[in-house]
Backbone as numpy.savetxt, mean C-alpha at the origin, in Angstrom:
# Nx Ny Nz CAx CAy CAz Cx Cy Cz
1.40 9.81 45.21 2.43 9.48 44.34 1.56 8.55 43.19
0.71 8.10 43.15 -0.47 7.14 42.58 -1.07 8.91 41.71
-1.07 9.57 42.69 -2.17 10.31 41.33 -1.58 11.24 40.49
-0.44 11.31 40.79 0.54 11.52 39.60 0.74 10.35 38.97
0.88 9.20 38.84 0.54 7.90 38.18 -0.61 7.96 37.25
-1.31 8.75 37.80 -3.31 8.74 37.02 -2.83 9.67 35.95
-1.62 10.74 36.33 -1.69 11.96 35.41 -0.64 11.08 33.60
0.11 10.52 34.28 1.29 10.02 33.38 0.35 8.72 32.53
-0.54 7.99 32.96 -1.40 7.13 32.43 -2.53 7.86 31.76
-2.99 8.96 31.86 -3.94 9.81 30.85 -2.82 10.11 30.16
-1.76 10.52 29.87 -0.76 11.31 28.68 -1.13 9.22 28.00
-0.25 9.00 28.62 -0.07 7.76 27.65 -1.54 7.41 27.35
-2.28 6.97 27.86 -3.78 6.68 27.02 -4.15 7.62 25.87
-3.39 9.06 26.11 -3.65 9.96 24.60 -2.73 9.60 23.58
-1.94 8.95 23.67 -0.88 9.29 22.87 -1.28 7.30 22.31
-2.21 6.82 23.14 -2.55 5.74 22.66 -3.55 5.90 21.38
-4.00 6.94 21.64 -4.85 7.07 20.87 -4.82 8.19 19.61
-3.42 8.83 20.03 -3.25 9.16 18.81 -2.36 8.25 17.73
-1.89 7.39 18.23 -1.26 6.39 17.34 -2.16 6.00 16.61
-3.65 5.45 16.96 -4.75 4.99 16.29 -5.04 5.92 15.64
-4.93 7.11 15.78 -5.69 8.18 14.86 -4.29 8.35 13.49
-3.62 7.85 13.77 -2.05 7.90 12.55 -2.20 7.10 11.73
-2.53 6.32 12.40 -2.83 5.08 11.48 -4.41 4.98 10.34
-4.73 5.57 10.99 -6.20 5.66 10.10 -5.99 6.50 9.28
-5.48 5.98 7.71 -5.42 6.72 6.61 -6.49 6.62 5.43
-7.19 8.21 5.86 -8.60 8.35 4.95 -8.65 7.78 3.71
-9.94 6.84 3.58 -10.74 6.01 2.51 -10.39 6.52 1.12
-10.46 7.92 1.20 -10.42 8.68 -0.10 -9.38 8.46 -1.42
-8.02 8.23 0.17 -6.46 8.15 -0.34 -6.25 6.31 -0.52
-6.57 5.85 0.42 -6.98 4.65 -0.12 -7.58 4.17 -1.52
-8.22 4.36 -1.43 -8.83 4.36 -2.79 -8.23 4.88 -4.09
-8.17 5.93 -3.63 -6.95 6.54 -4.86 -5.66 5.80 -5.23
-4.88 5.68 -4.07 -3.85 4.75 -4.29 -4.31 3.13 -4.89
-5.50 2.57 -5.00 -5.91 1.25 -5.31 -5.67 1.88 -6.74
-6.58 2.54 -7.07 -7.20 3.01 -8.23 -5.64 3.17 -9.46
-5.22 4.10 -8.18 -3.69 3.99 -9.14 -2.85 2.53 -9.39
-2.64 1.41 -8.17 -2.73 0.45 -8.83 -2.97 -0.21 -9.66
-4.43 -0.36 -9.71 -5.20 -0.97 -10.77 -4.79 -0.44 -12.33
-4.33 0.46 -12.91 -4.48 1.15 -13.78 -2.82 1.00 -14.24
-2.29 0.95 -13.21 -0.59 0.98 -13.23 -0.52 -0.56 -13.83
-1.40 -1.63 -13.30 -0.85 -3.09 -13.47 -1.32 -3.43 -14.98
-2.77 -2.16 -15.40 -3.33 -2.85 -16.41 -2.20 -2.07 -17.96
-1.86 -1.19 -17.42 -0.79 0.00 -18.25 0.63 -0.89 -18.40
1.41 -2.07 -17.20 2.06 -2.86 -17.72 1.86 -3.62 -18.53
0.18 -4.26 -18.32 0.28 -5.63 -18.82 -0.28 -5.35 -20.72
-1.09 -4.06 -20.45 -1.00 -3.45 -22.03 0.18 -3.17 -22.93
1.09 -2.39 -21.81 2.52 -2.32 -22.48 3.35 -3.70 -22.83
3.40 -4.51 -22.50 3.91 -6.14 -23.30 3.17 -6.21 -24.19
2.09 -6.49 -24.03 1.33 -6.53 -24.84 1.63 -6.09 -26.60
1.35 -4.57 -26.14 2.13 -4.07 -27.45 3.04 -3.72 -27.99
3.90 -4.06 -26.93 5.66 -4.09 -27.30 5.79 -5.22 -28.08
4.96 -6.58 -27.66 5.16 -7.82 -28.58 4.55 -7.94 -30.38
3.48 -7.55 -29.78 2.43 -7.21 -31.40 4.22 -5.73 -32.39
4.15 -5.51 -31.78 4.97 -4.36 -32.37 6.60 -5.08 -33.34
6.63 -6.29 -32.19 7.95 -6.71 -32.84 7.61 -7.61 -34.19
6.69 -8.28 -33.61 6.14 -8.98 -34.58 5.61 -8.09 -35.99
4.94 -7.15 -35.83 4.75 -6.99 -37.25 6.36 -6.35 -37.39
7.41 -5.69 -37.05 8.22 -5.28 -37.73 8.93 -6.82 -37.98
8.96 -7.68 -37.78 9.59 -8.83 -38.25 8.42 -9.35 -39.59
7.49 -8.95 -39.26 6.69 -9.24 -40.51 6.85 -8.60 -42.17
6.84 -7.21 -41.18 7.76 -6.33 -42.49 8.85 -6.43 -42.52
10.19 -6.45 -42.13 11.02 -7.13 -42.81 11.25 -8.18 -43.41
10.55 -9.54 -43.47 10.08 -10.55 -43.98 9.45 -10.33 -45.52
8.93 -9.31 -45.07 7.81 -9.21 -46.73 9.14 -8.44 -47.43
9.79 -7.55 -47.22 10.66 -6.37 -47.74 11.49 -7.27 -48.26
12.14 -8.14 -47.82 12.74 -9.69 -48.08 12.37 -9.63 -48.97
11.04 -10.20 -49.07 10.61 -11.03 -50.35 10.32 -10.33 -51.37
10.08 -9.09 -51.53 9.73 -8.50 -52.78 11.00 -8.02 -53.28
12.01 -7.83 -52.66 13.56 -7.92 -52.74 13.60 -9.14 -54.06
13.51 -10.20 -53.47 13.58 -11.33 -54.01 12.40 -11.62 -55.27
11.57 -10.96 -54.87 10.64 -11.56 -56.22 11.03 -10.66 -57.48
11.64 -9.10 -56.84 11.63 -8.24 -57.67 13.41 -9.15 -58.46
14.15 -9.16 -57.75 15.22 -9.79 -58.73 14.80 -11.59 -59.28
14.00 -11.99 -59.11 13.80 -13.45 -59.70 12.86 -12.58 -60.93
12.27 -12.08 -61.08 11.57 -11.38 -61.90 12.69 -10.32 -63.60
13.88 -10.01 -62.63 14.91 -9.32 -63.69 15.68 -11.06 -64.11
15.64 -11.79 -63.18 16.75 -12.87 -64.14 16.02 -13.50 -65.15
15.27 -13.42 -65.26 13.90 -14.46 -65.97 14.05 -13.20 -66.88
14.16 -12.22 -67.00 14.20 -11.18 -68.14 15.76 -11.41 -69.10
16.74 -12.04 -68.39 17.73 -12.15 -68.39 18.24 -13.90 -68.92
17.18 -14.41 -69.07 17.64 -16.21 -68.97 17.86 -16.23 -70.39
19.06 -17.52 -70.60 19.72 -17.80 -71.71 18.70 -18.91 -71.85
17.22 -19.81 -71.67 16.93 -20.44 -72.57 15.54 -20.30 -71.27
14.85 -20.89 -72.61 13.07 -21.05 -72.16 12.91 -21.84 -70.23
14.05 -23.01 -69.98 13.80 -23.81 -68.94 14.42 -22.61 -68.10
15.44 -22.26 -68.20 15.71 -20.98 -66.93 15.17 -19.77 -66.83
14.18 -19.16 -67.54 13.36 -18.43 -67.52 12.30 -19.20 -66.27
11.42 -20.31 -67.12 10.18 -20.55 -66.74 10.89 -20.96 -64.87
11.81 -21.26 -64.51 12.43 -21.85 -63.44 12.58 -19.58 -62.25
13.00 -19.27 -62.40 12.87 -18.36 -62.42 11.62 -17.81 -62.40
10.66 -18.00 -62.97 9.44 -16.88 -63.12 8.59 -18.17 -61.91
8.99 -19.27 -61.73 8.44 -19.95 -60.86 8.97 -19.23 -59.03
9.74 -19.20 -59.07 10.49 -18.40 -57.64 9.81 -17.11 -57.81
9.53 -16.35 -58.57 9.21 -15.22 -58.51 7.60 -15.72 -58.34
7.17 -15.97 -58.42 5.43 -16.84 -57.94 5.10 -16.96 -56.66
6.53 -17.96 -56.46 6.38 -18.68 -54.68 6.94 -17.16 -53.93
7.92 -16.06 -54.57 7.72 -15.57 -53.79 6.49 -14.34 -53.38
5.48 -13.98 -54.61 4.55 -13.27 -54.51 3.35 -14.19 -53.89
3.41 -15.27 -53.71 2.03 -15.71 -52.93 2.94 -15.92 -51.71
3.95 -16.07 -51.17 3.98 -15.89 -49.96 3.95 -14.15 -49.16
4.36 -13.82 -49.71 4.02 -11.57 -49.86 3.08 -11.67 -49.68
1.84 -11.80 -50.11 0.67 -12.30 -50.56 -0.29 -12.63 -48.80
0.40 -14.04 -48.79 0.11 -14.75 -47.77 0.51 -14.01 -46.18
1.79 -13.37 -45.94 2.11 -12.34 -44.65 1.09 -11.43 -44.92
0.88 -11.12 -46.03 0.13 -9.28 -45.74 -1.45 -9.44 -45.02
-1.63 -10.94 -45.76 -2.88 -11.21 -45.10 -2.52 -11.49 -43.45
-1.65 -12.23 -42.96 -1.30 -12.51 -41.42 -1.20 -11.12 -40.71
-0.28 -10.07 -41.16 0.11 -9.22 -40.85 -0.64 -8.03 -40.46
-1.60 -8.16 -41.80 -3.07 -7.02 -40.76 -3.96 -6.90 -39.69
-4.19 -8.40 -39.09 -4.79 -8.45 -37.82 -3.92 -8.32 -36.81
-2.40 -8.15 -37.25 -1.75 -8.11 -36.08 -1.14 -6.85 -36.05
-1.12 -6.13 -37.55 -1.49 -4.49 -37.47 -2.72 -3.72 -36.71
-3.49 -4.32 -36.26 -5.20 -4.08 -35.91 -5.17 -3.99 -34.35
-4.22 -5.32 -34.51 -4.47 -5.50 -32.82 -2.99 -4.49 -32.18
-1.98 -4.47 -33.04 -1.21 -3.16 -32.49 -1.54 -1.89 -32.34
-2.48 -1.60 -32.79 -3.57 -0.52 -33.16 -4.21 -0.11 -31.97
-5.19 -1.12 -31.52 -5.94 -1.17 -30.31 -4.86 -0.94 -29.06
-4.06 -1.71 -28.91 -3.41 -1.81 -27.47 -2.74 -0.62 -27.71
-2.69 -0.09 -28.83 -1.71 1.54 -28.83 -3.00 2.66 -28.13
-4.22 2.56 -29.00 -5.54 3.04 -28.12 -5.63 2.76 -26.46
-5.26 1.80 -26.64 -5.74 1.20 -25.26 -4.43 1.91 -23.93
-3.37 1.79 -24.34 -2.73 2.43 -23.49 -2.44 3.87 -23.61
-2.53 4.24 -24.74 -2.95 6.12 -24.45 -4.29 5.81 -23.66
-5.11 5.50 -23.26 -5.92 5.38 -22.93 -6.00 5.62 -21.01
-4.91 4.14 -20.70 -4.70 4.36 -19.42 -3.97 5.36 -19.11
-2.84 5.45 -20.10 -1.84 6.99 -19.39 -2.59 7.95 -19.45
-3.24 8.34 -19.96 -4.55 9.59 -19.62 -5.19 9.28 -18.49
-5.60 8.00 -18.34 -6.18 8.00 -16.56 -5.29 8.30 -15.70
-4.25 7.43 -15.74 -3.47 8.31 -14.99 -2.54 9.44 -14.68
-2.44 10.04 -15.95 -2.54 11.64 -15.95 -3.56 12.37 -14.95
-4.25 11.96 -15.10 -5.82 12.68 -14.58 -5.86 12.61 -13.02
-5.49 11.47 -12.96 -5.58 10.82 -11.55 -4.30 11.32 -10.58
-3.22 11.89 -11.32 -1.88 12.03 -10.37 -2.08 12.71 -9.49
-2.16 14.34 -10.28 -2.32 15.60 -9.39 -3.76 15.77 -8.16
-4.47 15.03 -8.51 -5.67 14.50 -7.29 -5.27 13.75 -6.47
-4.42 12.69 -6.44 -3.50 11.82 -5.54 -2.76 12.69 -4.60
-1.89 13.50 -5.82 -0.96 14.05 -4.89 -1.23 15.18 -4.43
-2.82 15.68 -4.07 -3.31 16.13 -3.36 -3.62 15.70 -2.05
-4.40 14.91 -1.99 -4.46 13.79 -1.24 -3.34 13.54 -0.19
-2.21 13.04 -0.93 -0.84 12.76 -0.42 0.26 14.34 0.70
-0.90 14.96 -0.49 0.01 16.07 0.63 -1.14 16.15 2.27
-2.10 16.00 1.75 -2.91 16.47 3.58 -2.72 15.55 4.15
-2.53 14.19 3.53 -2.24 12.93 4.31 -0.84 13.71 5.19
0.60 14.01 4.64 0.92 14.29 4.97 1.46 15.00 6.12
0.09 16.04 5.70 -0.03 17.56 6.97 -0.41 16.92 8.05
-1.48 16.48 7.75 -2.20 15.69 9.21 -1.42 14.76 9.82
-0.71 13.86 9.34 0.36 13.04 9.58 1.49 13.84 10.88
1.98 14.89 9.94 2.85 15.89 10.71 1.91 16.22 12.17
0.57 16.96 12.01 0.16 17.58 12.90 0.01 16.16 14.16
-0.19 15.18 13.74 -0.45 14.13 14.73 1.03 13.87 15.34
2.27 14.32 15.15 3.39 14.06 15.27 3.98 14.83 16.21
3.21 16.13 15.45 3.63 17.33 16.90 3.07 17.35 18.20
1.68 16.67 17.94 1.21 16.67 18.99 1.33 15.50 19.64
1.48 14.49 19.75 2.39 13.21 20.30 3.51 13.42 20.45
4.83 14.33 19.82 6.10 15.11 20.87 5.48 15.66 21.80
4.35 16.69 22.10 4.24 17.43 22.96 3.90 16.49 24.35
2.72 15.55 23.79 2.48 14.79 25.28 3.58 13.98 25.45
4.54 13.73 24.78 5.83 12.43 25.17 6.88 13.26 26.21
6.49 14.75 25.78 7.47 15.71 26.61 6.93 16.06 27.90
5.86 16.01 28.04 5.05 16.32 29.35 5.15 15.33 29.52
4.49 13.90 29.33 4.78 12.75 30.00 5.61 12.84 30.66
7.17 13.10 30.23 8.56 12.15 30.36 8.54 13.56 31.62
8.23 14.46 31.70 8.73 15.67 32.51 8.11 15.02 33.78
6.53 14.21 33.64 6.08 14.22 34.75 6.52 12.89 35.63
6.62 11.98 34.56 7.33 10.61 34.91 8.63 10.93 35.49
9.50 11.60 35.65 10.85 12.05 36.69 10.14 12.17 38.00
8.76 12.24 38.69 7.78 12.59 40.23 7.48 11.32 39.98
7.80 10.70 39.74 7.50 9.24 40.61 8.34 8.11 40.69
8.10 7.75 41.69 9.06 6.60 42.43 9.52 5.79 41.00
10.93 5.46 40.77 11.34 4.53 39.81 10.52 3.18 39.75
10.76 2.62 40.74 10.40 0.73 41.05 8.89 1.00 40.57
7.66 2.05 41.18 6.29 2.27 40.22 6.25 2.08 39.10
7.22 3.79 38.26 6.88 3.53 37.26 7.29 2.18 36.46
8.23 1.38 36.65 8.23 0.18 35.92 7.04 -1.13 36.06
6.83 -0.84 37.44 5.67 -2.15 37.52 4.54 -1.39 36.77
4.01 0.15 37.02 2.83 0.91 35.34 3.52 0.28 33.98
4.51 0.16 33.82 4.79 0.36 32.34 4.76 -1.41 32.02
4.79 -2.20 33.08 5.01 -3.67 32.54 4.00 -4.05 32.65
2.47 -3.36 33.64 1.00 -3.85 33.67 0.61 -2.95 32.66
1.04 -1.68 32.04 0.31 -1.21 31.17 0.53 -2.06 29.75
1.83 -2.77 30.09 2.20 -3.91 28.33 1.42 -5.03 28.63
1.27 -5.59 29.42 -0.14 -6.21 29.45 -1.10 -6.41 29.55
-1.89 -5.10 29.95 -3.11 -5.15 30.01 -3.71 -4.08 28.88
-2.39 -3.83 27.43 -2.72 -2.94 26.98 -3.29 -1.67 27.13
-2.96 -1.40 27.77 -2.86 0.61 28.12 -3.23 1.39 29.16
-4.18 0.04 30.20 -4.44 0.08 31.32 -3.79 0.17 32.37
-3.65 0.28 32.85 -2.57 -0.06 34.75 -2.98 0.39 35.83
-3.27 1.64 35.55 -3.83 1.90 36.85 -5.19 2.74 36.99
-6.41 1.79 37.98 -7.76 2.25 38.68 -8.05 1.99 39.34
-9.13 2.86 39.73 -9.61 2.62 41.10 -10.70 2.23 40.92
-11.15 2.81 42.25 -12.59 1.70 42.61 -13.57 1.87 41.96
-14.58 1.06 41.43 -15.58 1.05 40.81 -17.08 0.79 42.50
-17.84 1.40 42.57 -18.46 1.49 43.81 -18.25 1.10 45.13
-16.95 1.33 45.21 -15.71 1.12 46.30 -15.39 -0.46 46.36
-15.48 -1.08 45.53 -15.46 -2.33 45.64 -14.85 -3.33 45.09
-15.15 -3.00 43.48 -14.52 -4.45 42.40 -13.50 -2.45 41.71
-12.88 -3.61 40.92 -12.08 -3.36 40.42 -12.11 -2.57 38.71
-11.67 -1.14 38.58 -12.20 -0.46 37.54 -11.79 -1.20 36.27
-10.91 -1.68 36.21 -10.22 -2.23 34.80 -11.00 -3.80 34.77
-11.22 -4.69 35.01 -11.75 -6.29 35.44 -13.02 -6.61 35.71
-13.44 -5.49 36.40 -15.06 -5.16 37.40 -14.92 -6.61 38.27
-14.03 -7.35 39.01 -13.75 -7.87 39.64 -14.24 -7.61 41.22
-15.13 -8.12 42.18 -15.50 -7.56 43.03 -14.17 -8.20 44.15
-13.26 -7.30 44.97 -12.02 -6.93 45.58 -12.31 -7.54 46.81
-11.73 -8.26 47.62 -12.25 -8.66 48.80 -11.59 -7.66 50.00
-11.99 -7.69 50.70 -12.31 -6.30 52.18 -11.29 -5.66 51.97
-9.82 -6.73 52.42 -8.76 -6.38 53.18 -8.35 -5.67 51.87
-8.20 -5.83 50.64 -7.25 -5.81 49.61 -8.03 -3.79 49.61
-9.52 -3.52 49.18 -10.06 -2.44 49.75 -9.48 -1.27 50.36
-9.59 -1.92 51.59 -9.31 -1.07 52.92 -7.62 -0.62 52.42
-6.89 -1.89 51.82 -5.44 -1.23 51.78 -5.66 -0.09 50.44
-6.29 0.02 49.81 -5.99 0.85 48.75 -6.69 2.43 49.22
-8.08 2.00 49.96 -8.19 3.61 50.63 -7.73 3.94 52.03
-6.97 2.81 52.60 -5.64 3.98 52.93 -4.18 4.09 52.80
-4.76 3.91 51.35 -3.26 4.09 50.68 -2.10 3.56 50.90
-1.80 1.82 51.69 -1.36 1.66 52.32 -0.30 0.75 51.22
0.93 1.42 50.53 1.69 0.64 49.30 0.63 1.30 47.92
1.29 -0.23 47.23 0.87 -0.27 46.30 0.39 -1.26 46.14
-0.94 -1.91 45.81 -1.80 -2.78 45.87 -2.21 -3.10 43.72
-1.91 -4.18 44.30 -2.63 -4.64 42.44 -4.21 -5.92 42.96
-5.15 -5.87 41.88 -5.97 -6.23 41.99 -5.72 -7.86 41.61
-6.34 -8.56 42.75 -5.26 -10.38 42.63 -5.98 -11.11 41.15
-7.24 -10.64 40.75 -7.70 -11.00 38.63 -7.27 -10.34 38.36
-6.40 -9.16 38.02 -6.23 -8.98 36.85 -4.43 -8.18 37.05
-4.24 -8.00 37.83 -2.83 -7.46 38.55 -2.96 -6.21 38.52
-3.98 -5.57 38.05 -4.12 -4.52 37.58 -3.44 -3.12 38.85
-2.62 -1.60 38.81 -2.08 -1.04 40.19 -3.97 -0.32 40.49
-3.81 -0.53 42.27 -5.10 -0.01 42.43 -5.23 1.12 43.11
-6.09 1.58 43.30 -6.02 2.94 44.09 -7.30 3.75 44.02
-6.79 5.27 45.26 -8.33 5.40 45.84 -8.76 6.84 44.82
-9.52 6.84 44.10 -9.60 8.02 43.39 -9.92 9.43 44.38
-9.70 10.46 43.70 -10.06 11.82 44.38 -11.74 11.83 44.04
-12.26 11.77 45.55 -13.46 12.15 46.03 -14.34 10.76 45.25
-13.32 9.68 45.80 -13.75 8.15 45.27 -14.61 7.52 46.04
-15.40 6.23 45.45 -15.88 5.91 47.04 -15.53 4.63 47.40
């Protein structure tokens, strides 16, 4: 019975190793994902800056257009003025609008330069994302294939394990699973040098060793609680 349980444990340990392997994402894929994340974060930042600058430039252009129209209207009104005083008032308005328009053009110039720089940076970031995409997809596809292979192997091991476990006494199997959970995988161990626990390596009392060798029921290590058994050809 314990030999069969040992086979069950071997399959469980294989599944444990598979689970660890399944979680070992290739570093190249992790690096590619991290790079995409960095590029996307920077792309969002620059996009936000670009959109904000575009709004500022649009607002400046709208105000400039309004000033130019008002300047033109003031100029035409000056020509139609009925007195010198009225003409002077309209001419002053025209000058004010012209001065403000010039100031606005000067302020808008660096905004437009920053907008062009942001647009160029945005395009460069998008190009890097586009270049990375097929390589990343190739890595992701390879990872999906690797994980699928691991899962298929695990399914086979699980099926074999379940079929084998049916031939183990239910109470013994339950004990094994409880100890396996407590001891992180290794629940059933043989004797080391015929006198020590194969799990914690503590020297066992003589009466415990004798019970194990004689196969007198389920024997547990008094130190770590693991199930003990006499391995075939064991000492």
